[in-house]
C-alpha positions, 0 to 999 in steps of 0.5 A: 508434522502433517496431522494438522486439522483440516482447514475447514475447522480453523478457516471457517466462515466465522474465522476470527469472530469470537462472539455472536455479535461479532459474526452479525456484524461481519456477515451482515454489514462488513462483508457485503461492502465493496472495496477501494484500494487507494494504495497498492503496487499492481502492475497497470500494464497487466490490467490493461492487457487483462494478463492470463496467468499460466499457473498459481506460481505466477499469480501467487509467488512471483514478486511476493517478498513476504513469502520469499523471506519466510522461504530463505528463513526456512532454509530454501535456496534462492533459486526457488525464490527469484531464481531459475527454478520452475514455477512448480518447483517454486510452488513446492517449496512454498508448500513445504515452507508453509507448514512452519509459518504457524502464527505468521500472517502468511498462514492466515493469508495464504489459506485465505487467498486459496479459499477466495477466489479458488474455493480451496479449504485444504491445508497446503503442505507437501502432501497436498501441494500437487492437488492444489497447484492443479486445482488452482491452475484448472481456475486460472483461465476464468481469473484474469487480472480484471476477472479477479478485480471484478470478483473481489468487487474492487471499485477502484484501484490506485497504482503507484507510479513514477512522475516519468511514467507515460500512464498509457495503460491507465489511459487504455482502461479508461478509454475502454470504459468510456467508450463502452468497449468493456464491461470492466467496472474497476476505475484504474487511477494512477498515484503520483509518487516522486521519491526518485525526483528528490533522491539527492543522496544519490547524485548520479541517479538523480542526474539520469533522472533530471536528464530523463525528465527533460526528454519526457517533458521536452524541456531543457533543465538547467536551473532549479525553476526549470526543474520544478516547472518540469515535475509540475507539468507531470503533476498537472498531467497525472491530474488529467489522468484521474489521479487523486493522490500522491505517495512518498515512501520515506524514512522520515519527513524531511523539514530542514530549514532552507533558503531557495538560493541555497537549494538553487546552489544545491541543484546546480551540484546535483544536476552535474552528478556531484555529491553534497553534504548531508545537511544540503541532502536534507535541505533539498528533500525538504524543498521538494516535499514542500513543492509536492505538497502545495501542488496536492493541495492546489488539486485537492488531492490526498497526500500519503507518507509511508514512514520509517522503513530501513531499506536495502540492508543486505548490500550483496543481495541488493547487488545481486537482486536489486531492490524490493526483493525482501531485504528491508526492515523496520526502522527507528527514525525519529518522526514527530518533530520534523512531522509537526514542522512540515504539517504545521508549516503548510498549515500555517500557510493554508496549503495543507492537503488531506493527509494520510500518515502510516508508520512502519514502527509500532512505537510511532503508533500513538505519535501518528494517532495524536499528531493527526489530531493537531491539523484536523481543523473541521474543514473536511472530515478526518482531513488527516488520517492515521493510516492502516497497519502497513507492511510488517504491521498489516497483521492481526496484532499490528491491525489491532494495535492501530485500531486501538490507537486510533480509537483512544486518541482519535475517531475510528469512525472517521477512519478510511479503512484498509488498503492492500499495499501489494503487488498480488492480485489475490491480496484482496483477502487482506480486506477481509482479514481487516473487516473480520478484525474490526468486527471482532473488536467491536463485537467484543466490546458490545458483549462486554458492555462497553458499547451499546447493544445498537447493531444497526448504529455499529454496523453503519460505523463499520460499513462506513470504515470498510468503504463509505469514508473512503468513497467520500474522502477521495472523491473518485 
């Protein structure tokens, strides 16, 4: 089992680059470009505090539901995933699991993350676990959160934040940078994610949210107008703190027809914690989505929609461990019709903001790739984007399919490129992964005679996709 080739032969400098042209495109054009991480789940408090990790497990395994799912599938008990086992024991169990992840992206990602930033090229398995654990830990004093962001040349980080968040940690980092108190060069900006503010399918939780919003804004919230005004004040506050994007994690876009009087009635029930019929849930969510979208347009923000996750499938584990612990999957929700109504209604009123659509079900690739073309009106280059492969799709096959669908039905050259969507400070290897895949596709096309052998021009397109398109699109 452990006679695998050394990592240096499978994870060389030319990893995934099958042609000489692909290698040139990657090393000369893609590799040197900085990173804009316009969507992630990095904890801003850890950036503000410049957290030092005690060991590689805390940096690498804590909060990583991708690894937890693989470990559970391999038969590893929960105590070594989210439980009370020691950090070394958790790392040891991951080292026992990883040889069995061959052909899963975790095998590539994990070894890329060991190579950069740690410079470790050995294959991780039980026989190398202790030496790799110790070698990583020896380097951690020099790899705080800010040091890692600097190492990967991350120019902008956009975290994911609830409207009720104080944004105190973003403020701390911004003030340090503004006052010249730090050499840390990465902008750390919030993203407005109001999913909890429209969760009408859980009236008890929404009632508590309404109460908390009133406390945060120091407003009494009795009516729908009060609620919308209070949320708008938080949207304004996020803008003052440098926010340039919103984000929504939804099963599908909600575009149920509604009358504002009906929504007021629905809100009256929800404010008291009273359940409403499913059609009223849809009306309330549809109304709220329009409010958020119009505010984004007013401020020149970009709105993001992550669509298609079927979350919290394991009720027992949700009860024991809570959400975001690895019990979600791809859903098969209908997307096209409601998405068309939603975007079309905003566009018809000239209130459609820059928009990025991410699908979790790969069956929707062509739906998204063609939908964005309906609303690219020439006002902004790539105004409506088909976003990069997300979650279960941010692996080689998923990235290639997204790139190919966008190439076939849109303009890949206008694409704003990769993001991490991660809670880990070493996940920037996913940008390297994406860039290698991108360069390999272009390189193969050139060597097959499908594209002209104009390396400088193609190299510029690749650099645009890797960095410059995002730089211009978001206006950071």
